[in-house]
N, C-alpha and C positions, 0 to 999 in steps of 0.2 A: 170327433177327434179322440184318439186313444188316451187312456188315462195317463200314460207316461209322458204325454206332451201337454197335459192340461196346465193352464196358467190362470192367474187372477185376471179379472176384467181389465181391458185396455186402459180405461181411465185411471185405474189404481196403479197399473204397471208403470205408467208414465209420470207418476207423481213423486218427485223428490227421490230418485233412485239411489243417490249416494247415502241416504239414511240407512239403506240396506246393504249397499255395496262397498261403502267406504273402507271399513276395516278389512273386508275380504280382499280388496284390491291392494291395500297397503301391504298385506302379507304375500299375495300372489305375484305381483308385478316384479319385485326384485329377484324372484327365482327364474324369470324368463330369460332365455338366451339373448333376446333382442332388447332387453331393458338396459338403458345406458347408465343408470345410476346404481349399479349393484353394490358399490362400496359405501352407499349412503342411505340412511333410512328415508322413507317417504314421509315427510312431515306435513306436506301440503297436498291436497287432492281436491280438484274442482272439476265440474262438468262444463265443457265448452259447447258440446252439441250432442243431441240424442235423437235418433230416429228409430221407430219400430219398423223394421223391414218386413216383418210378417208376425203374426201372433206367436209370442214365445221367443223372439229373436230381436235383440236390441243392438243397434249400431251406435257406439259411443266414441266421442273424442274427449279424452280426459287430460287435464294438465296435472303434472306432478312437480312438486318442488321439494327442495332439500334444505329448507331454512334460509333460502336466498331472499333477495329483495326484488321488487317489481322493476321491470325494464324502464329506462327513461321515457317519460311521456305517459307512462301507465297504459300503453296500448295492449301489450301482451305480457303477462307476468313472466319473470325469469324462471327457467326450468324447461321441461320437455312436454310435448304433446304426443299422445299415443292413441292409435286406433284400436278399438276393441270390438269384436262381435261376440256378444254374450247370449247364450241360451238360458232360458229360465223354465224349469219344470218342477212338478211336484216330486217326481222320482226320476233318478238317472239310471239308465240301463247299464249293466256291467261293462258292455263294450265301450262305453264312453268314460270309463273310470279315469283314464289318464287326462281327460279334459276337465276334471273337476276343479272348480275354484273354491267352492264351499257352500254351506247352507246359511242363508240369511236368517239372523236371529231377531231382527227388529226392522222397523220401517215398513214400507208398502209391500216388500217382497218377503216378509217374515214367514218362515216355514217352507220357503221354496229353495230348490237347489239351483245354483248358478254354475255355468261351465263355459269353456271356450268353444263357441259354436263352429269354429273352423274344423273341429274334429268330427263334427256331426255330418254324415253324408247327406241327410235331408237338407240341412242348412246350406251345405256347399252346392247342392243342386239348385236350390232356390236362388242362391247368389248368381249362379250361371244364367238362370232364367232372366234375372234382372239385366244382365249384360247382353242377352240375346235380343232384348226389346228396349232400345234406347228410350230414356224418359227420366223423370225426376221422382224422388221420394224425399220430401222435406228439403233440406239443403243439399242432398246428394244428387249428382247428375251422372247417369249411365249413358255412355257414348261409344261410338265405334266407327270403323270403316265399313260403310254399307255395301261395298263391293266384296267384302269378305264375310259372308254369313256364318254365324256361329251355330253348329249342329246342336240339336236337342238330345237330351237323354244320355249324355256321356257320364259314365260312372266316375265319381271323384275319389281321389286319395290324397291325403296330406303328406307331403314330404317330411321325413323325420330328420334330415340332415341339419346340423347346426348352421344357422345363418342369422343375419340381422333382420330378416323379414320372415313371412310365412308364405309357403307356396303350395298351391293345389294343382294337381295334375288331373285332367279330365280325359278319360278314355285313351290315354297315351297319344292324344291329338293336340291338346291345348294345355298351357300352363298359366295359371293366374298367380302373379306375385302380389300379395297384399302387404303394403308398406305398414310397418308398425310405428316407427318414430316419424311423426309428420311435421314437416316444415312448410311454411307458406311458399307458394310458387309452383311452377311446373317442375315435376321431378325429371331429372335427366334421363331416367330409364324409360320415360315416355317420349320426351322431347327429341332425344337423339335418334332412337330407332325410327321414329316417324320421318325425321329429316333424311336419314340415310335411305329409307325406302323410296323417297322421292328422287334420290340420286341414282336409284337403280343398283345400290350396293347389296349384293346377295349374301354378304358375310354376316349380316345381322338380321335375325328373324323380325319381321314387321309386325307391329301391334295390330291385333284384330279388334279389340274393344278395351275400354278403360272406364274407371269411375273416379269422380273427384267430389270435393265439397266446396260450397260457396260460403260457408259460415263455420267458424268465426272469420276465417280468411280463405281465399282461394288456395286450394292445395290438391295435389294428386294423391289418390288413395290406393289405386291398384291398376295393374296392366295385364291384359290377357294376350298371349302370344302363341304361335305354333310351338309344339313340343317336339323336339328332335328325338324320337323314341329310340333309335338305334345308335345314338351318339354316346361317346365316352368323353369325360372331361380330361383336359391335358394333364392334370395332376395324377389321375389314376393311370393314364397311359405312360407317363414318365416313370412312375414307381414300378409298373409292370416291366418296362424295359430294363430298369436297374436290377430287378429281381432275376430276370432271365438272362441278363448279360447282353441283351440286344443293343444295337446302336440306335440312337435317337436323333442323330444329326440331320437326317433327311427330313424328319417331321419338324425339327426345330427350324430348318431352313424354310420350309413351306409356311410355318407359323410366322416367321419374320416377313415373308411376302404378304400374307393375309393381313398382318398388322399394318403394314405400309399401305395396303389398299384401303383399309378402314380410315387411316389418317388422311389419305388423299381425298376420300369422299367427305370426311368431316371438314377439311379445308375448303371444299367447294360448297358445302351446305351452310356453313356458318362464317361470319366475318373473321378474318385473321388480323393479328396485330403485328407490331414491329418485332424483330428478333429480340429474344428475351431481355427484359430489364434486369440484368444480372445483379446490379447493386441492391435493388429491392429484394430480389430473390435470395441473395446471400444473407441479408439481414433477417428475413423470415426463417430461413433454415437455421441460422445461428440461434435465434430466439427459441425455436423448437428444441434444439440441442440442449440449451441451458435449462429449459424446463424439464426435459427428460432426465438430465443428469441429477437434478434435485430429487427426482422420484426413484431413480435406479442408481445407487452408489457405484455399481460395477462400471458405469460409463465414465466416471470422473477421471480416471487416469488417462483416458484417451481424448479428452476434450480438446487439448491444444492441437493435436494432429487433425482432428475432425474440423475444427475451426479453420485450419489452414486449407482444407479441401474446399470449404465454402468461400474463404477469402480469395482463392485463386480465380473465382468467377469474374473478378474485376478486370482481369487481364487476359482471360481465355477467349476463344472464338465465341461470339454471341450465339451462334447456332441458327437453326431454322426459325422462321416467324412463329410467334405464339398463335395457337389455334385451339379449338375444342379438342379435348382428348378423352380417353376412357376414364382416367383418374385413379383407377385401382386395378391395373392390369397384372394378372399373374396366371399361372397354369390352371387354377380353378375357375377362371373366368372365360375359358375357351373350350369349345366342344369340337370333336372330330367325328364327322359322320361320313362314312366311306373314305374318300381321299380328300375331303374338304374340311377346312377349319372354319369355325364360326365363332364370333365374339359376342358375349352376352353380358348382362349386368352392368349397365352404364350409369348406375347410381353414384359411383365414386365412393370415397370413404365416408360412410354414414356419419362418422363423428364430426366431420367438418361442416361448416355452415353451407346451406344449399346455394347461396349466392356465390360462394367461393368455388363450389363444384361446377358451376355453370360458366365460369370465366375462362378466357383463353389462356392456355399455358403451353410450355414447351413440350413437343411430342417426346422429347428425351425422357420426360417423367415416366411415360408408359413403358418405354424401352428399358429403363432402369428397373422398373417393377418386375418385368419378365425376367431379366437377368438375375435378379435376386431370387426369383422363384426356382430357377434351375439349380441354384446353390442350395435352396431349401430341400429340393427333391434329392439331390446327391447326398445330403446328410441324413436321410431317413434310413440308410443302411450302413452297417459297419462291416469292414472298415470304410471310412469316408472315401468317396470317389471324386476327388477334386478334378481329375482329368476329364471325367464324364461331364461335369458342369462346364469346364472350360471349353470343351468341344461344342457343347450345345450353345453356349453363349456366342462363340465365333460363328456357328452356322446360322443362328437367329439373326445376328447383325448382318451377315452376308446376304441372307434372304431379304432383309429389310432394305439394304442398299440397292439390291437389284430392282426393286419396285419404286423406291422413293426417290432415287437419283442422288442421294447423299448417304455417306457411310457414318453410322454412329461411332464407330471405332476411331474415326478421325477427329471427333469432338471430345478428346480425352478429358480435358478439365471439366467440361460440362457434364459428361457422363459420370465422372467420378463424384461430382457434387450431388447429382440427383440420386445416385446409388447410395451415397452416404446418408442422405436425407431419408431415404427409404429404410435403410438399416436402423437408423435412430428410431423411426416410427415402430419398426418391428420389435426393437428392444423394449420399448415402453409397453407395447401390446402384450408381448409374451410375459413380461414381469407381472402384469396385472391379471392376465387370463390363463396363461399356460406356462408356469415357471419352469417346468421340465424342458421346455423348448428354448429357453433363454440362451443356451450355448450356441445355437445355430446363428442368430444374428450377431452375437458377441464375437464369433470367429471372423465374420465380415468386418465388424468394427475394428478389430485388431489389424486386419489386412489393410483396410482403407486408411487408417490413422497412422500406422507405423511404417508400412511400406509404400503407401500412397499409390497402390495399383489402381 
């Protein structure tokens, strides 16, 4: 084995690794895009699971806390669980400089360099090999659709785009999403595409392989799917149309049709509920609004008008039956390859509990998310193009109605409430992560609260 990859003996490597890694991870984790507790120091760090995937690469599930208390019953402590793949070497090559976590000063790894192994092509290739050959490694289970063999030798590259997970592309043929923040249960980004594939829905790439853990609780860790190499995401296409002055209504209409097709397939694949429990929904939306207003003072003047939008749910049309939905639909979650739209990333909003993301909800929630996305795109260029957003919104709803058999525009009160709830979420997100973008959702807040559009 080359000197750059040499490590301590396995029996030493697996002995109390947090004695070496604890302080390094406390410093490194809050700097990662996918870490949920950026505004709080990591005061608690514990090891939930560890597996040596191969010499020099550790798979860890770690629990982080921020001074909280254990959950009721003491089953799982309050806080978050994160998946880490850590490489351990005596010396790190310059090409892996961006992957550096640090050099261990004490404990069993003292004197060794620790890094994020997903940046290492060798580690990425060995991870693909695990997925090519279903089996177990400690509590880890590597599984897949045996009718869809995984090719060998595909060169890996780590996507650098900001996201709440990490993604590896293999030879422009497959993409592996490695979930970072882990919650017990089946992740919707595995559950939903598998179910839609069984329905024959071609709008969603079908999973080829996946891996999960059985300890400390059952949880999905990653999903391998076909990579649409010549596709462009809806956000990039919309911005390009705005830049060149091209019309985007035909694409928006087709996207509405594609969204309706996915919703229809979801309604067939999963149990549906009664038309929206609007009283409960209004209470939850109002609670989120009040919480956001406490964090973002700019919201406070609009709270009465926004509450009115939610209160109107009690008397408006109940709308279509509740069903499984995407949960976080926007232009960045759709891809266009040729003349076809595809929908990806069914994980939902990662900040929300997994059980909530797997519940039946009104399909209007997805529609509202896409309508807000058209508004976001229109505001990326100056002067603002409100008429561009309005035309796209109309075209999207018309396309949806043509496939779904009901028109979102005729559910005015319901659509306004869900769009308002989405805008409140956006205000809180932008205030925390991208303050320069805060005027975008605030403009929608003013429209929805004052004019009630």
